N, CA, C, O and the ligand as a Tripos MOL2 file, in Angstrom:
@<TRIPOS>MOLECULE
protein
  265   263    67     0     0
PROTEIN
NO_CHARGES

@<TRIPOS>ATOM
      1 N         -81.0570   48.4390  200.8520 N.3       1 MET1
      2 CA        -80.2640   49.6630  200.7270 C.3       1 MET1
      3 C         -79.8880   49.8510  199.2590 C.2       1 MET1
      4 O         -79.4830   48.8940  198.5990 O.2       1 MET1
      5 N         -80.0150   51.0490  198.7530 N.am      2 PHE2
      6 CA        -79.6900   51.3350  197.3730 C.3       2 PHE2
      7 C         -78.9660   52.6630  197.3110 C.2       2 PHE2
      8 O         -79.5240   53.6960  197.6800 O.2       2 PHE2
      9 N         -77.7010   52.6410  196.8370 N.am      3 ARG3
     10 CA        -76.8890   53.8560  196.7270 C.3       3 ARG3
     11 C         -76.9080   54.7070  197.9850 C.2       3 ARG3
     12 O         -77.1520   55.9120  197.9280 O.2       3 ARG3
     13 N         -76.6510   54.0770  199.1120 N.am      4 ASP4
     14 CA        -76.5040   54.7540  200.3990 C.3       4 ASP4
     15 C         -77.8020   55.2720  200.9940 C.2       4 ASP4
     16 O         -77.7990   55.8500  202.0810 O.2       4 ASP4
     17 N         -78.8830   55.0760  200.3110 N.am      5 TYR5
     18 CA        -80.1650   55.4460  200.9090 C.3       5 TYR5
     19 C         -80.9210   54.1710  201.2570 C.2       5 TYR5
     20 O         -80.7460   53.1440  200.6010 O.2       5 TYR5
     21 N         -81.7300   54.2310  202.2490 N.am      6 THR6
     22 CA        -82.5190   53.0610  202.6130 C.3       6 THR6
     23 C         -83.9530   53.2690  202.1690 C.2       6 THR6
     24 O         -84.4920   54.3750  202.2050 O.2       6 THR6
     25 N         -84.5470   52.1690  201.7490 N.am      7 TYR7
     26 CA        -85.9140   52.2120  201.2350 C.3       7 TYR7
     27 C         -86.7690   51.1970  201.9810 C.2       7 TYR7
     28 O         -86.2820   50.1520  202.4130 O.2       7 TYR7
     29 N         -88.0130   51.5090  202.1220 N.am      8 CYS8
     30 CA        -88.9570   50.6050  202.7530 C.3       8 CYS8
     31 C         -89.9540   50.1320  201.6960 C.2       8 CYS8
     32 O         -90.3530   50.8850  200.8080 O.2       8 CYS8
     33 N         -90.3320   48.8910  201.8160 N.am      9 ARG9
     34 CA        -91.3580   48.3660  200.9270 C.3       9 ARG9
     35 C         -92.6320   49.1520  201.1580 C.2       9 ARG9
     36 O         -93.1140   49.2400  202.2880 O.2       9 ARG9
     37 N         -93.1730   49.7170  200.1110 N.am     10 HIS10
     38 CA        -94.3400   50.5690  200.2640 C.3      10 HIS10
     39 C         -95.6030   49.8080  199.8870 C.2      10 HIS10
     40 O         -96.4480   49.5440  200.7420 O.2      10 HIS10
     41 N         -95.7380   49.4540  198.6130 N.am     11 TYR11
     42 CA        -96.8840   48.6440  198.2230 C.3      11 TYR11
     43 C         -96.5940   47.9040  196.9230 C.2      11 TYR11
     44 O         -95.7160   48.2890  196.1510 O.2      11 TYR11
     45 N         -97.3430   46.8430  196.7020 N.am     12 ALA12
     46 CA        -97.1800   46.0590  195.4820 C.3      12 ALA12
     47 C         -97.9450   46.7090  194.3480 C.2      12 ALA12
     48 O         -99.0590   47.2010  194.5270 O.2      12 ALA12
     49 N         -97.3240   46.7020  193.1730 N.am     13 VAL13
     50 CA        -98.0120   47.1730  191.9760 C.3      13 VAL13
     51 C         -98.1750   45.9760  191.0380 C.2      13 VAL13
     52 O         -97.7470   44.8690  191.3650 O.2      13 VAL13
     53 N         -98.7840   46.1920  189.8860 N.am     14 ARG14
     54 CA        -99.1380   45.0920  188.9890 C.3      14 ARG14
     55 C         -97.9410   44.1970  188.6700 C.2      14 ARG14
     56 O         -98.0630   42.9730  188.7060 O.2      14 ARG14
     57 N         -96.7830   44.7910  188.3580 N.am     15 ASN15
     58 CA        -95.6440   43.9750  187.9300 C.3      15 ASN15
     59 C         -94.4260   44.1140  188.8440 C.2      15 ASN15
     60 O         -93.3100   43.8010  188.4300 O.2      15 ASN15
     61 N         -94.6190   44.5690  190.0550 N.am     16 GLY16
     62 CA        -93.4780   44.6950  190.9520 C.3      16 GLY16
     63 C         -93.8630   45.3070  192.2840 C.2      16 GLY16
     64 O         -95.0100   45.2360  192.7260 O.2      16 GLY16
     65 N         -92.8440   45.9230  192.9180 N.am     17 ILE17
     66 CA        -93.0290   46.5100  194.2440 C.3      17 ILE17
     67 C         -92.5600   47.9530  194.2050 C.2      17 ILE17
     68 O         -91.5270   48.2560  193.6070 O.2      17 ILE17
     69 N         -93.2920   48.8230  194.8210 N.am     18 ARG18
     70 CA        -92.8620   50.2020  194.9490 C.3      18 ARG18
     71 C         -92.2140   50.3620  196.3110 C.2      18 ARG18
     72 O         -92.7960   50.0000  197.3330 O.2      18 ARG18
     73 N         -91.0000   50.9100  196.3180 N.am     19 TRP19
     74 CA        -90.2540   51.1440  197.5520 C.3      19 TRP19
     75 C         -90.1590   52.6450  197.7520 C.2      19 TRP19
     76 O         -89.8640   53.3850  196.8140 O.2      19 TRP19
     77 N         -90.4030   53.0820  198.9410 N.am     20 LYS20
     78 CA        -90.2820   54.5100  199.2260 C.3      20 LYS20
     79 C         -89.0590   54.7480  200.0970 C.2      20 LYS20
     80 O         -88.6070   53.8530  200.8110 O.2      20 LYS20
     81 N         -88.5410   55.9390  200.0320 N.am     21 CYS21
     82 CA        -87.4200   56.2960  200.8960 C.3      21 CYS21
     83 C         -87.8450   56.1150  202.3450 C.2      21 CYS21
     84 O         -88.9530   56.4850  202.7320 O.2      21 CYS21
     85 N         -86.9500   55.5390  203.1410 N.am     22 SER22
     86 CA        -87.3100   55.2610  204.5260 C.3      22 SER22
     87 C         -87.4540   56.5360  205.3530 C.2      22 SER22
     88 O         -87.9420   56.4970  206.4820 O.2      22 SER22
     89 N         -87.0300   57.6580  204.7910 N.am     23 ARG23
     90 CA        -87.1790   58.9110  205.5290 C.3      23 ARG23
     91 C         -88.2860   59.7790  204.9400 C.2      23 ARG23
     92 O         -88.3850   60.9730  205.2230 O.2      23 ARG23
     93 N         -89.1040   59.1550  204.1250 N.am     24 GLN24
     94 CA        -90.1680   59.9190  203.4800 C.3      24 GLN24
     95 C         -91.0220   60.6630  204.4980 C.2      24 GLN24
     96 O         -91.3320   61.8420  204.3250 O.2      24 GLN24
     97 N         -91.3950   59.9640  205.5540 N.am     25 SER25
     98 CA        -92.2890   60.6130  206.5170 C.3      25 SER25
     99 C         -91.5580   61.6280  207.3850 C.2      25 SER25
    100 O         -92.0910   62.7000  207.6710 O.2      25 SER25
    101 N         -90.3240   61.2920  207.8100 N.am     26 SER26
    102 CA        -89.6330   62.2200  208.7050 C.3      26 SER26
    103 C         -89.0480   63.4200  207.9750 C.2      26 SER26
    104 O         -88.9450   64.5080  208.5420 O.2      26 SER26
    105 N         -88.6600   63.2190  206.7020 N.am     27 LYS27
    106 CA        -88.0050   64.3130  205.9670 C.3      27 LYS27
    107 C         -88.8440   64.8260  204.8020 C.2      27 LYS27
    108 O         -88.3990   65.6880  204.0450 O.2      27 LYS27
    109 N         -90.0520   64.3000  204.6580 N.am     28 ASN28
    110 CA        -90.9210   64.7150  203.5590 C.3      28 ASN28
    111 C         -90.2190   64.5130  202.2160 C.2      28 ASN28
    112 O         -90.2850   65.3710  201.3360 O.2      28 ASN28
    113 N         -89.5540   63.3800  202.0720 N.am     29 CYS29
    114 CA        -88.7740   63.0560  200.8940 C.3      29 CYS29
    115 C         -89.6420   62.2890  199.9060 C.2      29 CYS29
    116 O         -90.3800   61.3890  200.3090 O.2      29 CYS29
    117 N         -89.5700   62.6250  198.6280 N.am     30 SER30
    118 CA        -90.4520   61.9840  197.6500 C.3      30 SER30
    119 C         -89.7320   60.9490  196.7940 C.2      30 SER30
    120 O         -90.2920   60.4770  195.8050 O.2      30 SER30
    121 N         -88.5010   60.5880  197.1550 N.am     31 ALA31
    122 CA        -87.7580   59.6010  196.3740 C.3      31 ALA31
    123 C         -88.4060   58.2220  196.4940 C.2      31 ALA31
    124 O         -88.9290   57.8590  197.5480 O.2      31 ALA31
    125 N         -88.3650   57.4640  195.4060 N.am     32 PHE32
    126 CA        -88.9170   56.1050  195.4300 C.3      32 PHE32
    127 C         -88.2590   55.2720  194.3420 C.2      32 PHE32
    128 O         -87.6090   55.8060  193.4430 O.2      32 PHE32
    129 N         -88.4310   53.9800  194.4310 N.am     33 LEU33
    130 CA        -87.9910   53.0410  193.4120 C.3      33 LEU33
    131 C         -89.1660   52.1440  193.0750 C.2      33 LEU33
    132 O         -89.9510   51.7840  193.9510 O.2      33 LEU33
    133 N         -89.2870   51.7840  191.8060 N.am     34 LEU34
    134 CA        -90.2900   50.8140  191.3910 C.3      34 LEU34
    135 C         -89.5200   49.6510  190.7860 C.2      34 LEU34
    136 O         -88.9430   49.7740  189.7060 O.2      34 LEU34
    137 N         -89.5150   48.5300  191.4820 N.am     35 ILE35
    138 CA        -88.6870   47.3940  191.0850 C.3      35 ILE35
    139 C         -89.5880   46.2350  190.6780 C.2      35 ILE35
    140 O         -90.5000   45.8500  191.4100 O.2      35 ILE35
    141 N         -89.3180   45.6920  189.5100 N.am     36 SER36
    142 CA        -90.1600   44.6100  188.9920 C.3      36 SER36
    143 C         -89.8760   43.3160  189.7390 C.2      36 SER36
    144 O         -88.9170   43.2200  190.5040 O.2      36 SER36
    145 N         -90.7220   42.3280  189.5070 N.am     37 ASP37
    146 CA        -90.5770   41.0400  190.1830 C.3      37 ASP37
    147 C         -89.2330   40.3770  189.8840 C.2      37 ASP37
    148 O         -88.7340   39.6080  190.7050 O.2      37 ASP37
    149 N         -88.6430   40.6610  188.7270 N.am     38 ASN38
    150 CA        -87.3360   40.0540  188.4340 C.3      38 ASN38
    151 C         -86.1640   40.9820  188.7190 C.2      38 ASN38
    152 O         -85.0520   40.7270  188.2560 O.2      38 ASN38
    153 N         -86.3890   42.0380  189.4610 N.am     39 GLY39
    154 CA        -85.2970   42.8600  189.9640 C.3      39 GLY39
    155 C         -84.9160   44.0660  189.1190 C.2      39 GLY39
    156 O         -83.9760   44.7800  189.4700 O.2      39 GLY39
    157 N         -85.6060   44.3130  188.0300 N.am     40 ASP40
    158 CA        -85.2970   45.4810  187.2130 C.3      40 ASP40
    159 C         -85.9110   46.7390  187.8190 C.2      40 ASP40
    160 O         -86.9930   46.7030  188.4050 O.2      40 ASP40
    161 N         -85.1970   47.8480  187.6650 N.am     41 ILE41
    162 CA        -85.7430   49.1200  188.1220 C.3      41 ILE41
    163 C         -86.5930   49.7000  186.9990 C.2      41 ILE41
    164 O         -86.0670   50.0840  185.9550 O.2      41 ILE41
    165 N         -87.8650   49.7610  187.2030 N.am     42 LEU42
    166 CA        -88.7960   50.2370  186.1770 C.3      42 LEU42
    167 C         -88.9000   51.7510  186.1990 C.2      42 LEU42
    168 O         -89.0470   52.3980  185.1620 O.2      42 LEU42
    169 N         -88.8220   52.2950  187.3930 N.am     43 LYS43
    170 CA        -89.0400   53.7220  187.5590 C.3      43 LYS43
    171 C         -88.3320   54.1280  188.8330 C.2      43 LYS43
    172 O         -88.2440   53.3370  189.7720 O.2      43 LYS43
    173 N         -87.8220   55.3560  188.8800 N.am     44 LYS44
    174 CA        -87.1880   55.7810  190.1140 C.3      44 LYS44
    175 C         -87.1760   57.2970  190.2030 C.2      44 LYS44
    176 O         -87.2380   58.0100  189.2020 O.2      44 LYS44
    177 N         -87.0970   57.7430  191.4010 N.am     45 ASN45
    178 CA        -86.8790   59.1500  191.6720 C.3      45 ASN45
    179 C         -85.8470   59.1770  192.7740 C.2      45 ASN45
    180 O         -86.1480   58.8520  193.9220 O.2      45 ASN45
    181 N         -84.6230   59.5650  192.4300 N.am     46 GLU46
    182 CA        -83.5410   59.5350  193.4120 C.3      46 GLU46
    183 C         -83.2320   60.9200  193.9540 C.2      46 GLU46
    184 O         -82.1560   61.1490  194.5070 O.2      46 GLU46
    185 N         -84.1500   61.8240  193.8010 N.am     47 VAL47
    186 CA        -83.9440   63.1630  194.3430 C.3      47 VAL47
    187 C         -84.4350   63.1630  195.7840 C.2      47 VAL47
    188 O         -85.6360   63.1660  196.0510 O.2      47 VAL47
    189 N         -83.4810   63.1600  196.7020 N.am     48 HIS48
    190 CA        -83.8180   63.1340  198.1260 C.3      48 HIS48
    191 C         -83.7530   64.5450  198.7000 C.2      48 HIS48
    192 O         -83.0170   65.4060  198.2200 O.2      48 HIS48
    193 N         -84.5340   64.7430  199.7230 N.am     49 SER49
    194 CA        -84.5440   66.0570  200.3640 C.3      49 SER49
    195 C         -83.5610   66.1140  201.5340 C.2      49 SER49
    196 O         -83.6240   67.0200  202.3640 O.2      49 SER49
    197 N         -82.6560   65.1390  201.5910 N.am     50 HIS50
    198 CA        -81.7670   65.0200  202.7540 C.3      50 HIS50
    199 C         -80.5130   64.2730  202.3390 C.2      50 HIS50
    200 O         -80.4570   63.7360  201.2330 O.2      50 HIS50
    201 N         -79.5210   64.2260  203.1860 N.am     51 GLU51
    202 CA        -78.2750   63.5220  202.9360 C.3      51 GLU51
    203 C         -78.4690   62.0260  203.1970 C.2      51 GLU51
    204 O         -79.3260   61.6420  203.9920 O.2      51 GLU51
    205 N         -77.6720   61.1760  202.5260 N.am     52 PRO52
    206 CA        -77.7740   59.7440  202.8100 C.3      52 PRO52
    207 C         -77.2670   59.4070  204.2080 C.2      52 PRO52
    208 O         -76.5460   60.1780  204.8420 O.2      52 PRO52
    209 N         -77.6720   58.2340  204.6560 N.am     53 PHE53
    210 CA        -77.1580   57.7400  205.9360 C.3      53 PHE53
    211 C         -75.6750   57.4330  205.7860 C.2      53 PHE53
    212 O         -75.2020   57.1300  204.6910 O.2      53 PHE53
    213 N         -74.9660   57.5120  206.8610 N.am     54 GLN54
    214 CA        -73.5880   57.0540  206.8970 C.3      54 GLN54
    215 C         -73.5920   55.6740  207.5460 C.2      54 GLN54
    216 O         -74.1850   55.4740  208.6060 O.2      54 GLN54
    217 N         -72.9290   54.7350  206.8990 N.am     55 TYR55
    218 CA        -72.8810   53.3920  207.4590 C.3      55 TYR55
    219 C         -71.4620   53.0380  207.8570 C.2      55 TYR55
    220 O         -70.4860   53.4290  207.2170 O.2      55 TYR55
    221 N         -71.3920   52.2970  208.9190 N.am     56 TYR56
    222 CA        -70.1190   51.8120  209.3870 C.3      56 TYR56
    223 C         -70.1480   50.3030  209.2780 C.2      56 TYR56
    224 O         -71.0760   49.6630  209.7730 O.2      56 TYR56
    225 N         -69.1470   49.7280  208.6360 N.am     57 CYS57
    226 CA        -69.1340   48.2770  208.4580 C.3      57 CYS57
    227 C         -68.3440   47.6340  209.5870 C.2      57 CYS57
    228 O         -67.1470   47.8790  209.7350 O.2      57 CYS57
    229 N         -69.0100   46.8200  210.3720 N.am     58 ASN58
    230 CA        -68.3360   46.1220  211.4750 C.3      58 ASN58
    231 C         -67.4210   45.0270  210.9540 C.2      58 ASN58
    232 O         -67.5600   44.5800  209.8160 O.2      58 ASN58
    233 N         -66.4970   44.6040  211.7820 N.am     59 SER59
    234 CA        -65.5600   43.5610  211.3620 C.3      59 SER59
    235 C         -66.2660   42.2380  211.0810 C.2      59 SER59
    236 O         -65.7400   41.4140  210.3330 O.2      59 SER59
    237 N         -67.4320   42.0190  211.6570 N.am     60 ASP60
    238 CA        -68.1410   40.7620  211.3980 C.3      60 ASP60
    239 C         -69.0200   40.8540  210.1460 C.2      60 ASP60
    240 O         -69.7660   39.9250  209.8360 O.2      60 ASP60
    241 N         -68.9270   41.9710  209.4340 N.am     61 GLY61
    242 CA        -69.6610   42.0810  208.1780 C.3      61 GLY61
    243 C         -71.0140   42.7430  208.2930 C.2      61 GLY61
    244 O         -71.6640   42.9940  207.2780 O.2      61 GLY61
    245 N         -71.4500   43.0300  209.4910 N.am     62 SER62
    246 CA        -72.7550   43.6800  209.6230 C.3      62 SER62
    247 C         -72.5780   45.1950  209.5240 C.2      62 SER62
    248 O         -71.4750   45.7210  209.6660 O.2      62 SER62
    249 N         -73.6660   45.8610  209.2820 N.am     63 TYR63
    250 CA        -73.6230   47.3090  209.1340 C.3      63 TYR63
    251 C         -74.2560   47.9950  210.3370 C.2      63 TYR63
    252 O         -75.2070   47.4910  210.9350 O.2      63 TYR63
    253 N         -73.7200   49.1240  210.6670 N.am     64 MET64
    254 CA        -74.2500   49.8870  211.7740 C.3      64 MET64
    255 C         -74.4740   51.3030  211.2810 C.2      64 MET64
    256 O         -73.6300   51.8590  210.5790 O.2      64 MET64
    257 N         -75.5700   51.8720  211.6300 N.am     65 ARG65
    258 CA        -75.8390   53.2390  211.2250 C.3      65 ARG65
    259 C         -75.1890   54.1900  212.2140 C.2      65 ARG65
    260 O         -75.3200   54.0200  213.4260 O.2      65 ARG65
    261 N         -74.4820   55.2020  211.6920 N.am     66 ILE66
    262 CA        -73.8200   56.1380  212.5970 C.3      66 ILE66
    263 C         -74.3200   57.5580  212.3360 C.2      66 ILE66
    264 O         -73.8820   58.4990  212.9980 O.2      66 ILE66
    265 ZN        -84.9050   60.2470  200.8360 Zn       67 ZN67
@<TRIPOS>BOND
     1     1     2 1
     2     2     3 1
     3     3     4 2
     4     3     5 am
     5     5     6 1
     6     6     7 1
     7     7     8 2
     8     7     9 am
     9     9    10 1
    10    10    11 1
    11    11    12 2
    12    11    13 am
    13    13    14 1
    14    14    15 1
    15    15    16 2
    16    15    17 am
    17    17    18 1
    18    18    19 1
    19    19    20 2
    20    19    21 am
    21    21    22 1
    22    22    23 1
    23    23    24 2
    24    23    25 am
    25    25    26 1
    26    26    27 1
    27    27    28 2
    28    27    29 am
    29    29    30 1
    30    30    31 1
    31    31    32 2
    32    31    33 am
    33    33    34 1
    34    34    35 1
    35    35    36 2
    36    35    37 am
    37    37    38 1
    38    38    39 1
    39    39    40 2
    40    39    41 am
    41    41    42 1
    42    42    43 1
    43    43    44 2
    44    43    45 am
    45    45    46 1
    46    46    47 1
    47    47    48 2
    48    47    49 am
    49    49    50 1
    50    50    51 1
    51    51    52 2
    52    51    53 am
    53    53    54 1
    54    54    55 1
    55    55    56 2
    56    55    57 am
    57    57    58 1
    58    58    59 1
    59    59    60 2
    60    59    61 am
    61    61    62 1
    62    62    63 1
    63    63    64 2
    64    63    65 am
    65    65    66 1
    66    66    67 1
    67    67    68 2
    68    67    69 am
    69    69    70 1
    70    70    71 1
    71    71    72 2
    72    71    73 am
    73    73    74 1
    74    74    75 1
    75    75    76 2
    76    75    77 am
    77    77    78 1
    78    78    79 1
    79    79    80 2
    80    79    81 am
    81    81    82 1
    82    82    83 1
    83    83    84 2
    84    83    85 am
    85    85    86 1
    86    86    87 1
    87    87    88 2
    88    87    89 am
    89    89    90 1
    90    90    91 1
    91    91    92 2
    92    91    93 am
    93    93    94 1
    94    94    95 1
    95    95    96 2
    96    95    97 am
    97    97    98 1
    98    98    99 1
    99    99   100 2
   100    99   101 am
   101   101   102 1
   102   102   103 1
   103   103   104 2
   104   103   105 am
   105   105   106 1
   106   106   107 1
   107   107   108 2
   108   107   109 am
   109   109   110 1
   110   110   111 1
   111   111   112 2
   112   111   113 am
   113   113   114 1
   114   114   115 1
   115   115   116 2
   116   115   117 am
   117   117   118 1
   118   118   119 1
   119   119   120 2
   120   119   121 am
   121   121   122 1
   122   122   123 1
   123   123   124 2
   124   123   125 am
   125   125   126 1
   126   126   127 1
   127   127   128 2
   128   127   129 am
   129   129   130 1
   130   130   131 1
   131   131   132 2
   132   131   133 am
   133   133   134 1
   134   134   135 1
   135   135   136 2
   136   135   137 am
   137   137   138 1
   138   138   139 1
   139   139   140 2
   140   139   141 am
   141   141   142 1
   142   142   143 1
   143   143   144 2
   144   143   145 am
   145   145   146 1
   146   146   147 1
   147   147   148 2
   148   147   149 am
   149   149   150 1
   150   150   151 1
   151   151   152 2
   152   151   153 am
   153   153   154 1
   154   154   155 1
   155   155   156 2
   156   155   157 am
   157   157   158 1
   158   158   159 1
   159   159   160 2
   160   159   161 am
   161   161   162 1
   162   162   163 1
   163   163   164 2
   164   163   165 am
   165   165   166 1
   166   166   167 1
   167   167   168 2
   168   167   169 am
   169   169   170 1
   170   170   171 1
   171   171   172 2
   172   171   173 am
   173   173   174 1
   174   174   175 1
   175   175   176 2
   176   175   177 am
   177   177   178 1
   178   178   179 1
   179   179   180 2
   180   179   181 am
   181   181   182 1
   182   182   183 1
   183   183   184 2
   184   183   185 am
   185   185   186 1
   186   186   187 1
   187   187   188 2
   188   187   189 am
   189   189   190 1
   190   190   191 1
   191   191   192 2
   192   191   193 am
   193   193   194 1
   194   194   195 1
   195   195   196 2
   196   195   197 am
   197   197   198 1
   198   198   199 1
   199   199   200 2
   200   199   201 am
   201   201   202 1
   202   202   203 1
   203   203   204 2
   204   203   205 am
   205   205   206 1
   206   206   207 1
   207   207   208 2
   208   207   209 am
   209   209   210 1
   210   210   211 1
   211   211   212 2
   212   211   213 am
   213   213   214 1
   214   214   215 1
   215   215   216 2
   216   215   217 am
   217   217   218 1
   218   218   219 1
   219   219   220 2
   220   219   221 am
   221   221   222 1
   222   222   223 1
   223   223   224 2
   224   223   225 am
   225   225   226 1
   226   226   227 1
   227   227   228 2
   228   227   229 am
   229   229   230 1
   230   230   231 1
   231   231   232 2
   232   231   233 am
   233   233   234 1
   234   234   235 1
   235   235   236 2
   236   235   237 am
   237   237   238 1
   238   238   239 1
   239   239   240 2
   240   239   241 am
   241   241   242 1
   242   242   243 1
   243   243   244 2
   244   243   245 am
   245   245   246 1
   246   246   247 1
   247   247   248 2
   248   247   249 am
   249   249   250 1
   250   250   251 1
   251   251   252 2
   252   251   253 am
   253   253   254 1
   254   254   255 1
   255   255   256 2
   256   255   257 am
   257   257   258 1
   258   258   259 1
   259   259   260 2
   260   259   261 am
   261   261   262 1
   262   262   263 1
   263   263   264 2
@<TRIPOS>SUBSTRUCTURE
     1 MET1         2 RESIDUE 1 A MET
     2 PHE2         6 RESIDUE 1 A PHE
     3 ARG3        10 RESIDUE 1 A ARG
     4 ASP4        14 RESIDUE 1 A ASP
     5 TYR5        18 RESIDUE 1 A TYR
     6 THR6        22 RESIDUE 1 A THR
     7 TYR7        26 RESIDUE 1 A TYR
     8 CYS8        30 RESIDUE 1 A CYS
     9 ARG9        34 RESIDUE 1 A ARG
    10 HIS10       38 RESIDUE 1 A HIS
    11 TYR11       42 RESIDUE 1 A TYR
    12 ALA12       46 RESIDUE 1 A ALA
    13 VAL13       50 RESIDUE 1 A VAL
    14 ARG14       54 RESIDUE 1 A ARG
    15 ASN15       58 RESIDUE 1 A ASN
    16 GLY16       62 RESIDUE 1 A GLY
    17 ILE17       66 RESIDUE 1 A ILE
    18 ARG18       70 RESIDUE 1 A ARG
    19 TRP19       74 RESIDUE 1 A TRP
    20 LYS20       78 RESIDUE 1 A LYS
    21 CYS21       82 RESIDUE 1 A CYS
    22 SER22       86 RESIDUE 1 A SER
    23 ARG23       90 RESIDUE 1 A ARG
    24 GLN24       94 RESIDUE 1 A GLN
    25 SER25       98 RESIDUE 1 A SER
    26 SER26      102 RESIDUE 1 A SER
    27 LYS27      106 RESIDUE 1 A LYS
    28 ASN28      110 RESIDUE 1 A ASN
    29 CYS29      114 RESIDUE 1 A CYS
    30 SER30      118 RESIDUE 1 A SER
    31 ALA31      122 RESIDUE 1 A ALA
    32 PHE32      126 RESIDUE 1 A PHE
    33 LEU33      130 RESIDUE 1 A LEU
    34 LEU34      134 RESIDUE 1 A LEU
    35 ILE35      138 RESIDUE 1 A ILE
    36 SER36      142 RESIDUE 1 A SER
    37 ASP37      146 RESIDUE 1 A ASP
    38 ASN38      150 RESIDUE 1 A ASN
    39 GLY39      154 RESIDUE 1 A GLY
    40 ASP40      158 RESIDUE 1 A ASP
    41 ILE41      162 RESIDUE 1 A ILE
    42 LEU42      166 RESIDUE 1 A LEU
    43 LYS43      170 RESIDUE 1 A LYS
    44 LYS44      174 RESIDUE 1 A LYS
    45 ASN45      178 RESIDUE 1 A ASN
    46 GLU46      182 RESIDUE 1 A GLU
    47 VAL47      186 RESIDUE 1 A VAL
    48 HIS48      190 RESIDUE 1 A HIS
    49 SER49      194 RESIDUE 1 A SER
    50 HIS50      198 RESIDUE 1 A HIS
    51 GLU51      202 RESIDUE 1 A GLU
    52 PRO52      206 RESIDUE 1 A PRO
    53 PHE53      210 RESIDUE 1 A PHE
    54 GLN54      214 RESIDUE 1 A GLN
    55 TYR55      218 RESIDUE 1 A TYR
    56 TYR56      222 RESIDUE 1 A TYR
    57 CYS57      226 RESIDUE 1 A CYS
    58 ASN58      230 RESIDUE 1 A ASN
    59 SER59      234 RESIDUE 1 A SER
    60 ASP60      238 RESIDUE 1 A ASP
    61 GLY61      242 RESIDUE 1 A GLY
    62 SER62      246 RESIDUE 1 A SER
    63 TYR63      250 RESIDUE 1 A TYR
    64 MET64      254 RESIDUE 1 A MET
    65 ARG65      258 RESIDUE 1 A ARG
    66 ILE66      262 RESIDUE 1 A ILE
    67 ZN67       265 GROUP 0 **** ****
């Protein structure tokens, strides 16, 4: 999860992993993150075509989507 949006691992690139918005297919959203092997954000597009998910934090520390 990154800034209230969820991302799915899309594919590996030469120096990292490209993550796509988890709603890319359902909402035709083109947002993505390109994260290097050591955790740096190399490239990103945070323009989403939809609102972020709302999360509810349970008392046991887990998250629930509402
Ligand atoms: Zn999105």
